[in-house]
N, C-alpha and C positions, 0 to 999 in steps of 0.2 A: 578678743576684739569684739566690740559691740556690733551686731548686725544692723544694716540699714533697714529702716521701716519699709515694708512692702506697700505698693500702691493699693489704696482701698477700693478703687473702682477699675473696671475692665475696659478694654478697647471696644468691646461689643456694646457696653452701656453708652459709651460716648458716641458710637455710630447710631445707636437708637435715638439719642438726644438730637442729633443733627437731622435724622430722618423725620422725627416727629415735628421739629421746628419747621422743616421745609414743607411737609405735607399737611400738617394740622390735625392729624389723627393717628392713633396707634394702629388702626387697620391698614391705612395707606402706608404708614411707616414700616409695618411688618412685611408688606410686599417688597419694599425696597431693600430690606436687610435679610430677607429670606427667613423670617420668624413668624410664628402664629401671632394673632392679636394678643392672646393672653400672655405669651412669652415676652412680647414687646412691652406690654403694660407692666409686667413684673420687672423687667430690666430697668424701665424708667423709674418705677417706684423705688427700686433698690438704690439707684443712683441718687435720687432726691433724698432718700433716707441717709445715705452715706455723707452727702454734702450738708445735711441738716437744714435744707431749705427747699421749698417748692419752686420749680422753675417755670411752671405753666399755670395759667388761669384756665379753668374749665368753663367754657361758654357754650352751653348746649352740648352738641356732640363734638365740638372743636376744642382743640388745645392750643392756646395762644401764649406765646412767651410773655412772661412778666418782666419787670425791670431787672430782677436777678438773672433770669434766663438770658435776656438780651445782653447783659454785661459779660456773661461767661461764654456765650456761643462763639464769638470770634476767636477766643483763646483755644477752644476745643477744636474748631476747624483748622487753625494753624498747626496745632499739635498733631492731629491726624494726617494732615497733608505732609508734614515733615516725615512722619513714619512711613507713609506710602511711598515717598520719594526714596527713602532708604531701602525699602523692600524692592522697589523697581530697579534701583541701582545694582542690586545683587542678583535679581531674578530675570532681568530683561536681557535680550540679545544686544550686545554692544554695537555701537555704530562703527563707522570706518575708522575713527580715531581712537576706538577703545572705550569711549564714554557711553553711558546709558542714553537711549534715545530721548529726545526732548519730549516732555509731556506738558502741553500748553493749554491752559484754560483762559480764553481771551474773551473780553466783552468790548464791543465797539459801538459808538453812536452810529446812527443810521447812514449818514453820508459816507463815513469812513468804512463801516462794515459792509456796505453794498458795493462801493466803487474802488476802494483802496486795498482792503484786506484780501479779497480773493486772489488777485495776481501776486500779492506778497506771499500768501500761503502756498500758491502753486510753485513759486520759486523755492520756498522753504522745503516743500515735500520733494521737489526735484533734487535738492541737495541731501535731504535726510528722509528717505522713503519710510523709515521706521518711526518717524515722529508721530505722536498722537496729539491731535488738536481738537478742541471743542470751541465753538464760537457762539456767543450770545449777542444779539443785536437789539438795541433799545435806544431811547433818547439819552442825552448826556446825563440828566439827573438820575435816571435809573441805572446807568452804567456805574456812575460814581458810588451809588448806594451798594451795588453788588460787590465792588472792590472793597468798600469799607467793611462789608460783612464777611470778607475773605471767601466769597463764593467763587471768585475767579482770581487768577494770578495778577493780571494787569488789565487796565482799560485804556482804550484809545478814544479820545473825545474831542469835540469841537468847541465846547463851551467852558465856562468857569466852573470850578469845583470848590465847594465850600466845606466839604466834609473834613473835620479837624484831624482825622487819622491818616489822611492821604498825602503822599508826596507827588507833586505835579512837576513834570519835566516837558519842555518844549520838544516836540517830535517831528513836525513837518509844517508846511504851509499850504493853504488852499486859497484859490482866487474866487471871489464872488462876482457874478455878473447880473445885470438887469435884463429881463427878457419879457417879451409880449408875444401875442399871437401874430402869425405872419400877416394876417389881414387887418391887424389893428393899425389905425392911423398913426399911432406913436412910432411904428416901425419905419416910417418913411421920412422922418425929420428929427432934428435935434429937439430935445425935450427939456424945458426949464423946470426949476424947483416948484413953481406954482402948479404946473400940470402934474408933476409927480405927487405933490401933496394931495391933490384932488382926485387922483386915480383910485380905482379899487385895487387894494393890495392883497395878494394871496400869501399867507404866512403859515409857518409851521406852528405847532402847538406850544404853549408855555412849557419850559423844561427842555426844549430843543436847543442844541448849540447853534443851529442855523438861525433860529428866531432871535437868540441873544445877539449874534453877530450882526444881523440885519438891523436890529434896533440901535445897536451901538454905532453902526456906520451911518445910518440914514436919519435918525431922529434929531441929532444935533443940527442937521441941515434943514430938515422939513418940519420940525417941531411936533408933528402928529400925522397920523394916517386918518383921512376922512372916512374911508370905507375899508373894511377888511373881511376876509374869509379865512378860516383856519382849517388846516389839513394836518393829519397826523402821520403822513408819509410823503417823502419827496416825489414819488411816482404819481400819486394822486394830485399833488399840487401842480406838477409840471403838465399833466394832462388837462388840468383846469386852465392853465395859461394857454395851452394850444387850442382849447375850445373857446377862448375869448372871454373868460370870466374876469380877467384883470391882468395885472403885471406882477412880477415877483423878482426878488433878489435871492439867488441861490448859487450853490457851488457850480463852477464850470464843469465839474465831473458829472453832475446830475443832468445838466442841460445839453451836454455834448452831442448825444445821439439825435435829439430832435432839432438841434441847430443844424446838424449835417443834413438832415432830411428836409429842412426848410419849413418845418411845421411851427417853429418859433423863431423869433428874430431878436438880436441884441437891441437894446434901447440906447440910443446915443444921448449922453448927458454931459454936463460939465463936472460931474463928480470925479474925484480922484480915484485911481484904482483901489479896489477894496480887497485887501489881502488879510486873511485871519490866520493865527497860529493854530495848530493842532497839537494836542497834548497826550503824553503817556502818563498814566496815574497808577500808583501802586500803594499798598498799605505800608505804613512805617514798619510793621513787623514782618513784612515779606519783601525783601530786597530782590529784585530780578537777578537771576544768575547771568554770568557772561554769555552762555549759550542762548538764553532767552533774549538778551539785549541784541546779540548779533542777528537774531531772527527778526527783530522788530524795528531796530533803529535805522534800517535802510529801506524805507517804503518805496513801492513802485512809483515812478514818476507819472504824474497825470498830464492831461493836455494843457 
């Protein structure tokens, strides 16, 4: 019987490839995989030689993935992740039901990651104390990119995802509210569209799911915003509202504490309620397991 051909490259070489791609240098990659810089460089050189192609462009002291490297990296990440899960399934301490503990790499957009994910993870760890969880928080655009690169298992986002390799599923809903400072004259009466249009609006940065939802909900009614200020975090934006910088439309999850303290007030308008969907996204090559879905598809209820 003819023997099967052996793999030409090693798992260590694939680990080096990922480490160099993530860190941008063989020195930093060597620290991640516990190799010297020379051994890391040698492993990368051997891999490129076996594949018959350079995977990186050398730019000064940095190594940047070229088009071939970008094409192969998601496949390498997926393969190594699958092998690690196999290893964990045999070597980990089983949970109550005999299955291996959940190992979850999650990315979430800022509103979800800050306000919805912590109670969800607390409930998960209460049920599965042995579960391993890592959480990355960024805006919707960055979360979608991380899922597309297979750097995380799933993402939870507020906005639209255009990455072609992603599967997008409706996960939950979130209510948006208009708020202003407690001392703002707009807090004491009903506000029409003309006043809303002329107000100074505090907005999240482009790429934010909240920014996208606000523009979709309000611009068809107001046509445009006369004055705007941009913030790259919900907390800074809300403190700006409380300080009297302007008005904002943001998640009721974000505004709840300052509303309760009386530092911001709801703006009364004739606008219909603004409810936006929240989404779970995963790579087409990485279907969430039943255990992962059970952990994520029952988010904690918000106010």
